[in-house]
C-alpha positions as CSV (number, residue, x, y, z in Angstrom):
1,M,-167.6,108.0,-4.7
2,I,-167.3,109.3,-1.1
3,Y,-168.0,106.4,1.2
4,F,-169.9,106.9,4.5
5,D,-171.2,103.4,5.0
6,Y,-168.3,101.7,6.9
7,A,-170.8,100.2,9.4
8,A,-172.3,98.1,6.6
9,T,-168.9,96.8,5.4
10,T,-165.3,97.9,4.9
11,P,-162.8,97.6,2.1
12,M,-160.2,94.9,2.8
13,S,-156.9,96.3,4.1
14,K,-153.6,95.7,2.4
15,E,-152.4,93.6,5.3
16,A,-155.6,91.4,5.3
17,L,-155.3,91.0,1.5
18,H,-151.6,90.0,1.8
19,A,-152.4,87.6,4.6
20,Y,-155.1,86.0,2.5
21,T,-152.8,85.5,-0.5
22,E,-150.0,84.1,1.6
23,A,-152.2,81.7,3.5
24,A,-154.1,80.6,0.3
25,T,-150.7,79.9,-1.4
26,S,-148.7,78.3,1.4
27,Y,-151.4,76.9,3.7
28,F,-154.1,75.7,1.2
29,G,-154.5,72.3,2.8
30,N,-157.7,71.2,4.5
31,S,-157.0,71.7,8.2
32,S,-158.8,68.4,9.0
33,S,-156.5,66.4,6.7
34,L,-153.9,64.3,8.6
35,H,-151.0,64.8,6.0
36,D,-148.3,67.4,6.5
37,I,-150.0,70.0,4.3
38,G,-153.2,69.6,6.3
39,S,-151.3,69.7,9.6
40,A,-149.6,72.9,8.5
41,A,-153.0,74.6,7.9
42,N,-154.2,73.3,11.2
43,R,-151.2,74.8,13.0
44,L,-152.0,78.2,11.4
45,L,-155.6,77.8,12.5
46,G,-154.5,77.2,16.0
47,I,-152.3,80.3,16.0
48,C,-155.2,82.4,14.7
49,R,-157.4,81.0,17.4
50,K,-154.9,82.0,20.1
51,E,-154.3,85.4,18.7
52,L,-158.0,86.3,18.3
53,A,-158.7,85.1,21.9
54,A,-155.9,87.4,23.2
55,L,-157.6,90.4,21.5
56,I,-160.8,89.9,23.5
57,H,-159.0,88.7,26.7
58,G,-160.6,85.2,26.3
59,D,-159.6,81.6,26.3
60,E,-158.5,80.2,22.9
61,R,-160.5,77.0,23.6
62,G,-163.6,79.2,23.3
63,I,-163.0,80.5,19.8
64,Y,-165.1,79.1,17.0
65,F,-164.7,80.4,13.5
66,T,-167.9,80.9,11.4
67,S,-169.0,82.5,8.1
68,G,-169.9,85.9,9.6
69,G,-171.8,87.8,12.2
70,T,-175.2,86.5,11.5
71,E,-174.2,82.8,11.6
72,S,-172.2,83.6,14.8
73,N,-175.3,85.0,16.5
74,I,-177.6,82.2,15.4
75,L,-175.2,79.3,16.3
76,A,-174.2,80.9,19.6
77,V,-177.8,81.4,20.8
78,H,-179.0,77.9,19.5
79,S,-176.1,75.9,20.8
80,I,-176.2,77.4,24.4
81,I,-179.9,77.5,25.0
82,Q,-180.3,73.9,23.8
83,A,-177.8,72.8,26.4
84,H,-179.6,74.6,29.2
85,R,-183.2,74.0,28.1
86,H,-183.8,71.7,31.1
87,K,-183.2,74.6,33.5
88,G,-185.9,76.9,32.0
89,N,-187.3,78.5,28.9
90,H,-187.1,82.2,29.6
91,L,-184.9,84.4,27.5
92,I,-184.1,88.1,27.5
93,T,-183.1,90.4,24.7
94,T,-183.8,93.9,23.6
95,A,-186.2,95.5,21.1
96,T,-183.3,96.9,19.1
97,E,-181.1,93.9,18.4
98,H,-179.6,93.2,14.9
99,A,-182.1,91.6,12.6
100,S,-180.4,88.2,12.9
101,L,-181.1,88.1,16.6
102,Y,-184.4,89.8,16.7
103,H,-185.9,87.4,14.1
104,L,-184.3,84.5,15.8
105,F,-185.9,85.3,19.1
106,Q,-189.3,85.7,17.4
107,Q,-188.8,82.2,15.9
108,L,-187.8,80.8,19.4
109,E,-191.2,82.0,20.7
110,T,-192.8,79.7,18.3
111,E,-190.7,76.9,19.7
112,G,-191.9,77.2,23.3
113,Y,-189.5,79.8,24.7
114,D,-190.8,82.8,26.6
115,V,-188.9,85.9,25.4
116,T,-188.8,89.3,27.1
117,Y,-187.9,92.2,24.8
118,L,-186.4,95.0,26.9
119,P,-187.5,98.5,25.9
120,V,-185.0,101.3,25.5
121,D,-185.1,105.0,26.3
122,R,-185.0,107.8,23.8
123,F,-181.3,107.4,23.5
124,G,-181.4,103.7,22.8
125,L,-180.2,102.5,26.3
126,I,-181.9,99.8,28.3
127,D,-182.7,100.3,32.0
128,I,-180.6,98.1,34.3
129,E,-183.3,97.8,36.8
130,E,-185.8,96.7,34.2
131,L,-183.3,94.0,33.2
132,E,-183.1,93.0,36.9
133,H,-186.9,92.8,37.2
134,A,-187.2,90.7,34.0
135,I,-185.1,87.9,35.4
136,T,-187.1,85.0,36.8
137,P,-186.1,81.5,38.2
138,R,-186.8,80.2,34.6
139,T,-184.4,82.7,32.9
140,I,-181.5,80.8,31.3
141,F,-180.1,83.2,28.7
142,A,-179.8,86.9,27.7
143,S,-178.6,88.4,24.4
144,I,-177.9,92.2,24.6
145,H,-175.8,93.9,21.9
146,H,-172.8,95.9,22.8
147,A,-173.8,98.8,20.5
148,N,-176.8,99.5,18.3
149,P,-175.9,99.2,14.5
150,E,-178.1,102.1,13.5
151,I,-177.6,104.9,16.1
152,G,-174.3,103.6,17.7
153,T,-175.6,103.8,21.3
154,V,-173.3,101.7,23.6
155,Q,-175.0,99.6,26.3
156,P,-173.4,99.4,29.8
157,I,-172.2,96.0,29.1
158,Q,-170.0,95.5,32.2
159,E,-172.9,96.3,34.5
160,I,-175.3,94.1,32.5
161,G,-172.8,91.3,32.6
162,K,-172.4,91.5,36.4
163,R,-176.1,91.6,37.1
164,L,-176.8,88.6,34.9
165,R,-173.8,86.6,36.4
166,Q,-175.2,87.2,39.8
167,H,-178.4,85.5,38.8
168,G,-176.7,82.7,36.9
169,V,-178.0,83.9,33.5
170,I,-175.7,83.2,30.6
171,F,-174.9,86.4,28.7
172,H,-174.3,86.7,24.9
173,S,-173.4,90.0,23.3
174,D,-173.4,90.9,19.6
175,C,-170.1,92.8,19.3
176,V,-170.0,92.9,15.5
177,Q,-170.1,96.7,15.5
178,T,-167.9,97.3,18.5
179,F,-165.0,94.9,18.0
180,G,-161.9,96.9,16.8
181,K,-163.8,100.3,17.5
182,I,-163.9,100.2,21.2
183,H,-162.4,97.9,23.8
184,V,-163.9,94.5,24.3
185,D,-162.8,92.4,27.2
186,V,-164.9,89.3,27.9
187,Q,-163.5,88.9,31.4
188,A,-164.0,92.5,32.6
189,M,-167.4,92.6,31.0
190,C,-168.6,89.3,32.3
191,I,-169.5,88.2,28.8
192,D,-170.0,84.4,28.4
193,S,-170.5,84.5,24.6
194,L,-170.0,87.1,21.9
195,S,-170.1,87.3,18.1
196,I,-167.8,89.3,15.8
197,S,-167.3,89.6,12.0
198,A,-164.3,90.2,9.7
199,H,-165.8,92.5,7.1
200,K,-166.6,95.2,9.6
201,I,-162.8,95.6,10.4
202,Y,-161.2,95.7,7.0
203,G,-161.1,91.9,6.8
204,P,-162.8,89.6,4.2
205,K,-166.6,88.9,3.9
206,G,-167.8,85.5,4.8
207,V,-165.6,85.0,7.9
208,G,-166.6,85.6,11.6
209,A,-166.2,84.1,15.0
210,V,-168.0,83.1,18.1
211,Y,-166.5,83.1,21.6
212,I,-168.1,80.8,24.2
213,D,-166.4,80.7,27.6
214,P,-165.1,77.1,27.9
215,R,-166.9,76.9,31.3
216,I,-170.3,77.2,29.4
217,K,-171.9,74.0,28.2
218,W,-173.2,74.0,24.6
219,N,-174.8,71.4,22.3
220,A,-174.0,71.1,18.7
221,C,-176.7,72.5,16.4
222,F,-175.6,70.0,13.7
223,P,-175.2,66.5,14.9
224,N,-172.1,64.7,13.9
225,A,-170.4,68.0,12.6
226,T,-166.7,67.6,12.9
227,H,-165.3,71.0,12.0
228,E,-164.6,73.7,14.7
229,Y,-164.9,71.1,17.5
230,G,-168.3,70.2,16.2
231,F,-169.7,73.8,16.4
232,R,-170.5,73.9,12.6
233,P,-170.0,71.8,9.5
234,G,-168.1,72.7,6.5
235,T,-164.4,73.0,5.5
236,V,-162.6,75.6,7.5
237,N,-161.7,78.7,5.6
238,V,-158.1,79.0,6.8
239,P,-156.9,81.8,4.4
240,G,-160.0,83.8,5.2
241,I,-159.4,83.3,9.0
242,A,-155.8,84.3,8.7
243,S,-156.8,87.5,6.9
244,F,-159.5,88.1,9.5
245,V,-157.1,87.8,12.4
246,T,-154.5,89.9,10.6
247,A,-157.1,92.7,10.2
248,A,-158.2,92.3,13.8
249,Q,-154.6,92.7,15.0
250,H,-154.0,95.8,13.0
251,I,-157.2,97.5,14.0
252,C,-156.8,96.7,17.7
253,A,-153.2,97.9,17.7
254,D,-154.3,101.4,16.6
255,L,-157.7,101.4,18.4
256,I,-157.1,104.2,20.7
257,N,-155.7,106.6,18.1
258,E,-158.4,105.8,15.6
259,Q,-161.1,106.1,18.2
260,T,-159.9,109.6,19.1
261,R,-159.7,110.6,15.4
262,L,-163.2,109.3,14.6
263,E,-164.7,111.1,17.6
264,Q,-163.1,114.3,16.4
265,L,-164.6,113.8,13.0
266,R,-168.0,113.0,14.6
267,Q,-167.9,116.2,16.7
268,Y,-166.9,118.2,13.6
269,F,-169.8,116.9,11.6
270,I,-172.3,117.7,14.4
271,S,-170.9,121.1,14.8
272,L,-171.4,121.9,11.1
273,I,-175.0,120.6,11.3
274,H,-175.6,123.0,14.3
275,E,-173.8,125.9,12.7
276,K,-175.8,125.8,9.5
277,R,-179.0,125.2,11.5
278,L,-180.0,122.3,9.4
279,P,-183.3,120.6,10.3
280,I,-181.4,117.5,11.3
281,T,-181.6,115.6,14.6
282,I,-178.7,113.6,15.8
283,E,-180.0,110.3,17.2
284,G,-178.5,108.1,19.9
285,H,-176.8,108.8,23.2
286,P,-174.7,112.0,23.4
287,E,-172.0,110.3,25.3
288,A,-172.3,106.5,25.3
289,H,-171.9,106.1,21.6
290,L,-169.6,104.6,19.1
291,P,-167.3,107.2,17.5
292,N,-168.0,106.1,13.9
293,I,-171.8,105.7,13.7
294,I,-174.1,108.7,13.5
295,G,-177.9,108.3,13.2
296,L,-179.7,111.2,11.6
297,S,-183.4,112.2,11.3
298,V,-183.8,114.7,8.5
299,Q,-187.0,116.6,9.3
300,G,-189.8,116.2,6.7
301,I,-187.7,114.1,4.3
302,E,-187.9,110.3,3.9
303,G,-184.5,108.6,4.5
304,Q,-184.7,106.8,1.2
305,Y,-184.9,110.1,-0.6
306,T,-182.0,111.5,1.3
307,M,-180.0,108.4,0.6
308,L,-180.7,108.5,-3.1
309,E,-179.9,112.2,-3.4
310,C,-176.6,111.7,-1.6
311,N,-175.9,108.9,-4.0
312,R,-176.7,111.1,-7.0
313,H,-174.0,113.5,-5.7
314,G,-171.5,110.7,-5.3
315,I,-172.0,110.0,-1.6
316,A,-172.8,106.6,-0.2
317,I,-174.8,106.6,3.0
318,S,-177.4,104.2,4.4
319,T,-181.0,104.2,5.6
320,G,-180.1,101.8,8.4
321,S,-178.6,98.4,9.1
322,A,-177.6,96.8,5.8
323,C,-179.6,93.6,6.7
324,Q,-182.8,95.6,6.7
325,I,-182.3,97.6,3.5
326,G,-184.9,97.0,0.9
327,K,-187.8,96.6,3.4
328,Q,-190.4,99.4,3.4
329,A,-191.0,99.2,7.2
330,P,-189.6,102.0,9.2
331,S,-186.5,101.6,11.4
332,R,-187.3,99.3,14.3
333,T,-184.7,101.2,16.4
334,M,-186.4,104.5,15.6
335,L,-189.8,103.1,16.7
336,A,-188.2,101.7,19.8
337,I,-186.8,105.0,20.9
338,G,-190.2,106.6,20.6
339,K,-190.5,107.9,17.1
340,E,-193.8,107.9,15.2
341,K,-193.9,105.8,12.1
342,E,-193.5,108.7,9.7
343,E,-190.7,110.1,11.8
344,A,-189.0,106.8,11.8
345,K,-188.9,106.8,8.0
346,Q,-186.8,110.0,8.0
347,F,-183.9,108.1,9.4
348,V,-180.5,107.8,7.7
349,R,-177.1,106.5,8.9
350,I,-173.7,107.7,8.2
351,S,-170.6,105.9,9.4
352,F,-167.0,106.8,9.3
353,G,-163.9,104.6,8.8
354,R,-160.2,104.6,8.2
355,F,-160.3,106.7,5.1
356,T,-162.8,109.4,6.1
357,T,-161.5,112.9,5.9
358,V,-162.6,116.4,7.0
359,A,-163.0,117.4,3.3
360,E,-165.4,114.5,2.8
361,I,-167.5,115.6,5.8
362,D,-167.6,119.2,4.4
363,R,-168.9,117.8,1.1
364,L,-171.5,115.6,2.9
365,V,-172.8,118.5,4.9
366,A,-173.0,120.7,1.8
367,V,-175.1,118.1,0.0
368,L,-177.4,117.6,3.1
369,E,-177.8,121.4,3.2
370,E,-178.8,121.4,-0.5
371,I,-181.2,118.6,0.0
372,C,-182.9,120.4,2.9
373,Q,-183.1,123.6,1.0
374,H,-184.5,122.0,-2.1
375,R,-187.3,120.3,-0.2
376,K,-188.1,123.4,1.7
377,G,-188.4,125.3,-1.5
């Protein structure tokens, strides 16, 4: 099957698999145990913490390993706002955050927090001035994703971070889709906290990380937890973390070359859509976008039908963020950028990765053309 769903998950790389096997064999001890085998695992964990921090230009003391992006988002938000609740109860986010954050902020509203959901324009970008106007003396925290997981629009994170820092607002960014695809620098971007995940970058599922600047106070969500400096409970997955960091090192080392290659594939795909005059709209920002994610609206055809037809032809695509699949509601991102409900249901997402080829794109476009012609007929 031809795979165009790398934004949902990626296959593990040979390097990541090898690192996992080696760590599971030679560093199988519990990193909290005081004997030599446990100490060896703890030393490896420390090396991984240092290496991952270097990749995001952060402080190793701020790295906390988790079970993935969703847990990273939830723990980061909860642990920080709990520590700063005495300063205010106003939070800022966007209408197009990943489901893990969007639903978390809805829950926080029931717990006494006042949440502002910033709107986006037709390309999926927030307005910096609207962000500025949303800040009040009671604003303590903002969570704005680096890039949208459905249409790939990249927010002006550096400018957002600077504005929030000027007002003393703590800034968290969901970087699950961007880490390893475009440059992430917590210092240059004024990011106080971020979340990343291993399985988006050819690492294992069930592993992720939170970065919280050591200068930012946080309160443990789980009282008396002893792992990851009290950030979360549970035995630390040292082999998974070693595999994660290995995958991160490899993808970041080749970031510029792969970014260029994926952007070329993106432009090639779009050129074919235009050349064949298919009734397909490319969603998202024409310039500020991830190279590997393309959101599409296929005119007059529900996204679920397009996805199933592609699957019948041996092609895997998506109808949106994997965490939303199976729900009948139209894409929240599509509604946020101004689509009507029926239009929003026409959305599908394709996402490229390390093994995507021109020939595969040719095949995808041929199948999309067939789908459009069949429905038209």
